[in-house]
N, C-alpha and C positions, 0 to 999 in steps of 0.2 A: 503494500499499500504506499502510495507516495505522501510526501506530507502534506501536498496541496489537496488530495483527496480528502486526507484525515479532517483538515482544517474545514473544510465546506461541510464535512458530515457533523463537527461538531459546532459548526454555525447553524447547522439545519436542526439539528437537535436542540441546542440551546433555544432556536426561536417556536419551535415547536412548545417547547417547556413553558416559556414565556408566555404564549399564547394561551395555554389550559391555564396558566396561574391567572392572567389577566380576564379569560372570559366573565367568571363570576362580576368581577368590578364593573367591566362593562355592562352586563346584564342590571348591575344595580343602577348604573348611571343612568339606564334608559327609564328605570321606576320614576313615575311622579306620584308623589306624596302631596295629600294635600287635607287641610282642617274643614270640619264640617262644625259649625257653631249651631247651636237650637234653641226654641225656646221652651223646652220641655224638662223636667225631672229624667233622671237618668234610667232610659228603658221604659219608660211611661208606656201602658196597653195604648194601644192606638197609635197618636201621633209619635212618640219616644222610640217604638219600634219601627215604625214606617221611617225615618231617620237612617236604623242600623240596618234595615234591609236593602237600604237604596247603598249605602256603602257598600255591603258584601255582593250586591249584583254587579256593581261598577267594578269591584276587584276580580269577580268569576269572567265577565263578558269580557275583560282585557287580558285575561290570563294572568292577572298579577300586576301588570304593568301599573296599573290605576289606582292607586290607595288611597282612602278616604278615613281618616280618624275621626269618630264622631263624640261632639264635646256636649254635655247637658248644659242647661240653663244654668248661669254662674260659674263653670269652669273657665272659661275663656273672657265671654261677656255675659251682661244681663241677658234676661229673657226678651226683654223689650228693645233691645239694640241689634238683632242680628241684622238687620238690613244696613243699617249704617257700617256694621261691621265688615259683611262683605262687598259693600260698594266702596268702601274705602280700602280693602286689600287686608284687611286684620286677619282674615279668613277668607278660603277661596271659596266655600260652601256655606249656605247656611238651611236649616228646616225650620220651619215657621207658619204662620197664616197670616195672611193679607190684611185681615182687618186691623191688625196691629199698627199698621201706618196709615191709618184715615186721618191722623192729627197732621201728619206730612202730605197727603194726597187724598182728601175724600173719598173719591171714588174706586179707590184700592179695596174697598169691603166688598164690592160686587163679586171679586175672585175668592172669595172665601165664602159669602153668604149675606143674603138682605133681608130683613123681616117680609114674611109673606112673599118670598121670591123663590127663586127656581130647587126643585128637588135636585137629589144627585146626578140623576140620570138627565135631567135638562140641562144641568149645568157642564155637565161633562159632552153632552152634545152642543152646545155652545161654544165649549172652549176648542174643540176639536174640528168642528164642521160648521160653526156658524160665525167664523170670525173672530170668535173671541182672544184666543192667543195671538194675534196682531196688534190688538188694541192692548193687550196685557203689556206686551214686550214695549210698544209705544209709550204706554203710563210709567213703566220702570225704568226706560232708558237712562231719563236725567239722574237717576240714583245708581248709575252703573252698573247694574244686576240685570242677568236675564233669568226670568220666572218659567217655571214648569208647575204642573198639578204632580203633587209627590205624595198623595195619601187621600182619605177622606173618613170620616167619621161618623157620617150618614146623618138622617134627620136628627137634630137632638133633642134632647128634652127641655122642658120650660125653667127648672133649677130647682135648687134646694130652698127652701123656707123654714123659718123656726115655728112659726105659725101660721095658722089656716088664711086663706085671702078669699072673703066672702064677697066681696065687690070691689070695684076699680078703685072706691073710693080707700081701701084699706093700705095702695100702696103709698098713699101721701105720706112723704117724709121718710119711707122706706129706703133702708143705705143699701144696693143689692152690686155686686159683682156682676157687670156685665158690659161685654164690649162689642164694637162694631157698631151698627148702625142702632142694632138693638139696644143697646145702652142709651142713645137718644132717645128713643120711642118710650122707654122706662121713664127716662126724663121728662119727658111730656106728658107721661103719665100722674107725674107729681114724685115718683120716686127719685133718690140721690144714686147715680149710675157712678160705679169705681172702677178705676181700672187696676188690676193688679195680675202679676204673673200667675202662672197654675200654680207654682210652687208655695203662692204665698194666700191661697185661698184659706186654708185651712187655719193658718195664723189669724186671719180677719175675723172667720167665725168663731176663734176661742177667745179673741180678744174681747169681742163685740163691736168691732168696728163695721162688721158687717150684718144685715139682718139676712140676707137671700144671696143666693150665688149660682151663677148657670157656669156649666165648662163645656162638656159635651154630651155625652150618652152614658148608660150604666157600665160598659164594659170598661171606660177610662175613669168615670167617677168615683167607681166601689175601690179603684184603687188608690184615690187619694183621701178615702176615708170621710168623705164628707156626709153620710148618712149618719155619723155620730155625732156629728152638732147641730144638723138642720135635718129634722126626721121628716118634713112635709116634700113630698117629690112631685111636681107639677108638671102638664102636659097641654095642651101642645106646645112644641118649640116653635111658636111662631116668629121668634128673635133670631133664630137660627136653623131655618129649614134644610141647610145644606151644611158638610163643613169640610171643604176642600182645605188640605194642606200645601203649603208650595214649596217647592226647592228652589233655593236662591242660587245663581253661579254668578261669580265676579264676572262682568259683561269684556272686561280686559283679557280675563282666562279665557273665555269661551271663544272672543275672537282669534286667540292664539291657538286654539286646538286644530287638528287635522278631521277631515269629515269622519273617518272610522272612530275618533275619538269620541267627536261630537254625538254619534248615533248610538255610544255608548250609554252615554250621561242620559240621552233623549228616551231610551228603551227602558233604562232602569227605573227612570221617573215613572214612565208609562207603566208600565208592570206593578209598581206599588200604588198608584192610583186606582187602580183597577183592584187586585189583592186585597188591600187595607179597607175596602167597601166591604167587600165579600167578608173577611175576618170582621169586623165592627158588627156586622149584621149578627153572627153567631154570639159574639161576646156580649151584645146588648142585651139579647136576649137571655141568655145564661145568667149575667149579674143581677139582670131585674128580677128574676126568679128568686135569686139569692137574697138580693135586697128585702124581698116583700116577705119572703117563708121563714127566712131565718134570721132579718135582722130588724123586723117589724116596720120596715118604711110604709110610711101612708102615701097611697098614690092620689094623687086629686087632678081635677081638670080646672084651669081658670075659668072664673065667671064668664059668661057671656058678654056681660057690658065691658068688661074691661077687653076683650078680644077685639069687638066692635071699635070700642076708643082704638086702642092700638093699631087697627089697619087703616083708620083714618088718619093717625099721625104717622105712619109708615109711608103713605102715599105723597103726604107733604115733604118729608125728608127726601126721599128720592127726588122729589121735583126740584128741591132746593140744592141737591147734589148737582142735577143736569144742568143749573144754571152757573154753575161755577166755572166751567172751562169748557172749550169746544171739545177736547176728549173725553171730558165728564158725561157731554151730553151723548156723544156717539156712543159711549159705552150704556148709559141708560136707553138709549133708544134701539138697541142692538139686542136688548133681554126682554125676555116676558115678563111681567110682573102683574101677575092680575089682581092681587092682592086677597086670594083665598087663603083660607087657613089650612096649614101643612096636615099632614097625618099626624097621629097622635104619639108617634115613636115608638119603640117598642114595646110589644104586650108580653104579658106573662104567658107561659105555655105548662 
């Protein structure tokens, strides 16, 4: 063997060894790691689990190349600051609900729910096939985020109350944790709507700051333990006839992704929007049975005079939203808002 041949073989062997050792490092360099901040307690049944499953699906669909770590409310940012965190680049993703931002943009509430508005099936039809997604994108563009439907808790219950509500007059001065446009309707009924994060509802009830509270439906409400402090559970959920959750993606990040990466995120969110509603239909029925049969919760129906008064106020509120801006008017005009009373929510079986 000549010296030249030996040298070439040594060089080749060394190159192969270096290549073998470098391969894992190259693979790691190709992985993208992102953070998702949420408005929910860790792994809360319903929206908290939706956030977890989206992250899992993105990882699986990408073969592990796209990794998302999920952070509960308060771990990186407070529950009600998710929009700002994603838009400013503090986190790449968020999981939350659009009506938290109605103080910044009143029409945002339409992309979760509005009083006497669309049911879950009507809402998804509007977003997917009725021009709703384009309007949503336009509305959120100034905040630097790209929104997706990414979960649904279904038709919500009316809420938890310490005492029975005999008539609309009983709401006068009552302090109710109620978000979105439903909170404004309660205000016009004479109540005092309060905005708190989901994790703070129990504290409000314990301290006496809150007389009543709505969150979503039995499947999530039971996990928060609301029944321990407010024994009357009211229906129908006129204030929240739909419960769409949203996944927010940094618009700067979204615009930097290739077509395959965008498809992975889009499909992960779409799959969760469908699965979460199915899961919550099951969880809501099971949890309601448990609440009534084992925990002595008293189911009640809101009095008819209260519902009729609320319906009128809801029409006024929606009309006022439409007058605020051109995009708000186009959003309102594109949605059916008949003022009907939604279904009574989950039923015991």
